[in-house]
N, C-alpha and C positions, 0 to 999 in steps of 0.2 A: 465430632470434627472429622471431616473427610481428610484423608492423607494426601496433602498437596504434593509432596515429593514423589509419592507413588504415582499420582496422576500424571505428573510430568514425565516420570521414568518410562511408562509404557508408551507415551506419545513420542519418545525420543527427543525430549526437550531439555535434557540435562547434559551439560559438558563437564563442568567442575562443581563441586559442592564442599563446602567446609565441614569437617567432621562435627557432628552434634547438631547440625541444622535440622534434619528430619525429627529428631527427638524433641528439640525445642519447639518446633511447630506443633507437635502433637500434645504439648503440655496445655495448650489453650490458644485462644485468638490473640494474634499480634499484628503489628504493623511491618510492612516492607515497602521499599520504593524502587522504582526504575527511573533512571535519568533519560531525558529526551532533549536532543540538541535542537533548538529552535531556529535552525538556519533557513527555514522556508516557512511560508504560511500554510503549508499542508504536509501531513505525514504521507509517506508512501509505503508500499507494502514490505519494504525492508524493516520498517518499524513494527510491523504487526506481530512478530514473534514476541518482542517485549510486551506489547499490549495484551496479547493472549495470555501471557504469563500472569500479568496483573488481574486479568479476567478470571483465570482459573483460581488464583489466589483469593479473590473475592468470593468466588463460588464455593470455595472450601471453608468459608467462614471467617477469613482474615481480612484485615483493612489494607486496601492498596493505596499507595501514594504515588502520584505521577509528578515527578520533579522536572519542571521545565527550566533548562539552564539559562536563564536570562543573563546571569553573570558570566558563567563559564562559556556561554555561547559567544561572548565578546572576545574570547581568546582562541577557542578551537582545540579540540582534543587530538593530540598526536597519535593516539593508538591506531596502528596499522595504516596510517597515512603516510604518504611519501613527501608531502609538502604542507606548509602552513596554510590554514584557511583564511579567508577574508574576514575582517572584523565587521561586526554589524553595529549600527547605531541604535540608541535606546528607543527611538520611535518605531523603527522596523521590528525590533525585538518584541515590543508590546503588542504590535499588530499580529505577529506571528504566534505569540502566546495565546491570545484570544481565539485565533482560528484553530489552533491545536486543541484547546479545551473543548470546543464544539465537537470536533471529531472524536475525541476520546469519550464524550458523553454517549456515543453510540455503542460503546463497548462496556463501560463501567457505570455503576450507580453512584452518581454524585448527590442526588436529590432526596433520597428517601430518608426516613428517620432511623434506619438501621444502624446499629452500633458500628458496623464495619463498612459504612458508606465510604466511597472513594473520596479522596482529597487531592487537589491540585496545588502544588506549591512552586514558587519561583525563587531560585536561590539568589536573585538580584535583590530581594527584599531583605535578606540578612547579610549580604556582602556589600551593599551600596555605601554604608557608613563605616565600614571596616578599614581603617588606614593601613597602608603598607607596613608602617612600624609596628602597629598592634598585631598584625597577622604574623610578622616575622617573630615577635616576642611570644606571642601566645600559642602559635601553631608550629611555625617552622622550626623551632628549637627541639621539637619532640621527634622529628623524623630526620635521619641523617642522610647526607648526600649519598653515602654508600648504598643505603637501602633504595633510594630512588633510582640510582644508576643501574641497579640490578634488574630492574623491570624490563621485560622484553620490548615494550613499546619505546623505551628510551634507548635501549642498546641498539636496536635496529636503526633508529635515526642517527645514532652517533658512529655507527660502524661503517658508514659510507654508503648506505643504501639510498639515503636522501642527498640530493645534490647540494642543498644549502645548509646541511646540518640541522641544528635544533635551536630555536631561540629560547632565552630565559623565560619568556612569556609562556611558551608551551611547556617547558620543563616544570614550571610550577603547577601545571594543570592537576596532577595527581594529588597535590596537596590541597588544592581548592575542592576537588571532588571529595577527598578524605574528609575535609571540613564539613562538607554537606552532610555526610553520614553522621559525623559527631553531632551536628546541630540537630538533625532529625531524631537522633537517639535521645538527646536531652530534652527536646521540646515536643516530640510526637510519639515517644516510646517506640521508635522504629529500630528493630533489632536485626534486620536482614535487608541487604542490598542485592538486587538482581540485575542482570544485564546480559549482553552478548559475550561470547567467548573472549573477544578482544578487550573486554573491560576488566578481566580478572585482576590484572595488576593494579588498576585504580581502585577497584572495590576493596582489595585486601589492604591497601594503604589506609582506607577508611577504618576498617576493623582494627588495624594495628594502632591507629591514632586513638581510637576509643579505649583500647587496652592500656595504652601508655598514660593517657591523660585521666581517664575515669576509673581505671582498673576493672573495667567491665568486659563481658564477652559479647561480641557481635559476630554476625554470620554472613556468609556470601554464597551465592549460587549463580552460575552462568549457564547459558544455553548455547548449543552449537551454532556457528554461522551457517546459515542456509545456503546450499549450493544446488545447482541443477545437475542432472545425471550426465549431461554432455560436458560438464566442466564450465559452462558459462555462468555468468554472475546472476544470481536470483534477482528477479524483479526489474531487470534491465531489458529493454527491447531496443530496436534500431532507433526508435524516437526518444529513448531515455527511460526515466522511471515510470512505474506504474503508480500513480497518485491516488490518494483516497478522495481528494477534491474532485467532484464531477465536472468542474470547469477545466481541469487540467487533463483528466483522463475520464472520458465519458463512461456512464455505467455499462454501455455496450462494449467498449473497448476493454473495460475492467473484466466483465464476464468472459470475453473472448480469451483473455490472457489465461484464466484458469481453465477454460474448456480445452485449450490447446496444449497443456502440459503433457509430458510423456507419461506412460503407464507407471513407471517406477517412481517418477516424481509425484503423481497423483496419490500413490499409496502412502508416500511420506507426508505430503502436504495436508491430506485430509486429517491426519492425526494432529498436526500442528495448528492449522488454521480454522478448525471448526470445533464446535462444542459437542459434537456427536459422541455418544458413548463407545466404549471399546466393543460392546456387542454389535452395535450398529455398523461401526467401521469394519469389523471382521466380516460381518455378513455382506456388506457392500463389496469388500475386496474378493470374497468367494464368488459372488455373483459376477463380478467383472472378469474374473479369471476364466469363467465358463464361456464368455462371449466378449472378448476384449474389443472386437471390431465395433461394438455398440457404444463403447466409451461411456458406459453408464457411471463409472466411478468419477470421470471428469465432469460429467453433467451434475452429479451430486455435489462434488466439491464447489463448482462454480455456482450452483444454487445457494449453498450454505453461505459462502463468503460474500457473494453479491447482495444477498438479502440482509446479512448482518451489517454490511457497510453502507448500502444505498436503500434498503427497504424493499419489501415485497413487490411494490408497484414497478419500481425501476428494474427489478429482476424479470418480472413478466414482460416489460417492454424490451428488455435485452434478448429474451428468448424469442419474442415476436420479430425483432430485428434480424435475428439469426436465421429466421426462416426465409428471408428476402432472397438470398442468393441460392439456397439449397433446398428450400421446402415449398410448400404450396401456399405461399403468402397471397393474401387478398389485397385488392385496391384500397379497401377501407384501412387495413393495417399499414399499408404504405403511406397513405395520406396522413395518418396519424403520427408518423415519425417526426420528432423534432429535427431541425436542420442539421445540428451537429452529429446526431446519430445517422441520419440519412447520408451525410457525406462520409462518415466513418465506414459505414456498410459498403458503400460503392466507391471506396477509395481506389484510385488508379484506373477507373472506368474512363474510356474516351469521352471527352466533353466538347460540346459545341455550343456557341452562343448565337442566339437569335433575338432580334430587337423586339421588344414588347408590342410596338405599334403594328407589327405585321400580323399579329393574331386577330381573329381566328384564321387558321391556315389549313388547307387541305392536307390530309395525311401524307400523300405522296410528295407534295411540294415541301412539307416540313422535313421529311426524311431523306429526300434525294435532291432537294433544291436548296433550301435555306441551311441544311446541314449535309454531312456526307456519311450518314448512317448507312446509306446504299450508294454504290458508284453510279447508278442510273435509275431513272424513273421506271424503266421497264422491269428491272430486276425487282424493284420495290413492289410494283403491281403484282408480279407473279408470286412473291413471298406472302403478300397479303392474301391472295387467292388461294394460296396453299395453306392458309390458317397459321402462318409462321411468324406474325408480327403482333407484338403486344405494346400497348401504351399504359403505363402505370399498372402493370400486372393484369390487364384485361385484354383478351384477344381482339384485334381489329378485323372485322369481316367485310366492311364496306370500303372499297377503294376511293370512295368519294367522301369518306368521313371528314368532319371538320373539327379541328383541335382548338379549343379556346381557353379562357382563363379558368374555367371550371376544372381543367386538367393540371393546373399549376400546383405543385407540391410546395408547401410553405411560401406560396405566392411567387415562386421564381424558378422552379425546376420541373422538368418532364422526364420520366424514365422510359426509354425505348428499349425494346428487346427484340433481337433478331434471332430466331430459333430458340433453343432452350438455355444457352449459356452466354450469349453475346449481349452484353448490356451497354447502353449509351445514355449519357446525361445530356439533355438539352437545357442550357441555362438561359433564362429570360434576362436579357440585358437591358 
């Protein structure tokens, strides 16, 4: 058995751990679970810490269980939240659960015949027929209100930090999550629950419920909440979350997120979000320290995470797309970009519309007549003669050149370049 706790420890992925957890895991293969709130049909990189913990757990010979909270997702977890979440209907939850499993399959082995293959469970399956009276009698009587009130997540909501206080629905959340642990302990042999640091109160309620009802010992482990060096929220950009779904966040944008993290964050993130060994990471950090301006650590981080989430082909496409603005990209590479990536790469570039029926057009008429890439035809002519104009990454040498449909990217764009750094998009309307 690989030492799972030691693996997490050197990676900086342990916040709190119940005494005896490490020793229990070294006795032999066991099962542990992480809960995922299915409030959207895609995971985002904020979920990746918990996912990586499950991945390491499986890699160390144990059985990971991903619990999708179909029942608890209908309520909303109050932990570290300032207001109650919107409730989801069953149809939306079922859709979200199916999408989340597909994404988890990129990280965890659900399909092999291995004894420790991953399993996905939905707490709606065991909660849907549990009546309120049964729950109050069989579960509620074992945990006192005093115990529940002592949890930080509850105290903060009741101390006035939240404008609207806390509903009974949310107050019962820790009991529901506690019952999940009890159920999985009894039916799946699950002895450990893991999660983010904000889940410690809910997780320990579960282990306490197991102790009081079954007289058995269960364990808990949490990882730190990931932050950025500048104090900003990890995984958030001006546009919102960085999603794992390529339709929500393109592989190019995903790759760029990791490529652009700070040096200190790159040193932290490469331990948390990749499966690279300690020796590989130490060597990469040492190499980066010698020439930080080359950003080799960020490139390695972006490669590992993008490949894991989107595959090698999308990683290569993202690298090629990144060369469009700053490297020696070719026309072929540009023409092969899908529309979403093309627009992401050249986001914010001045755009002009030209009617499709006007093509083919002379280069000067296109750039200084139908669009305002150049303020005058004379200036456009001089720039072409000075070898300073490119269409779709190819220099234009002929002032009489004709631009037609063969130059349309994705059938509707032309990329014009004036000098080295000034880009313009001509959209075919």
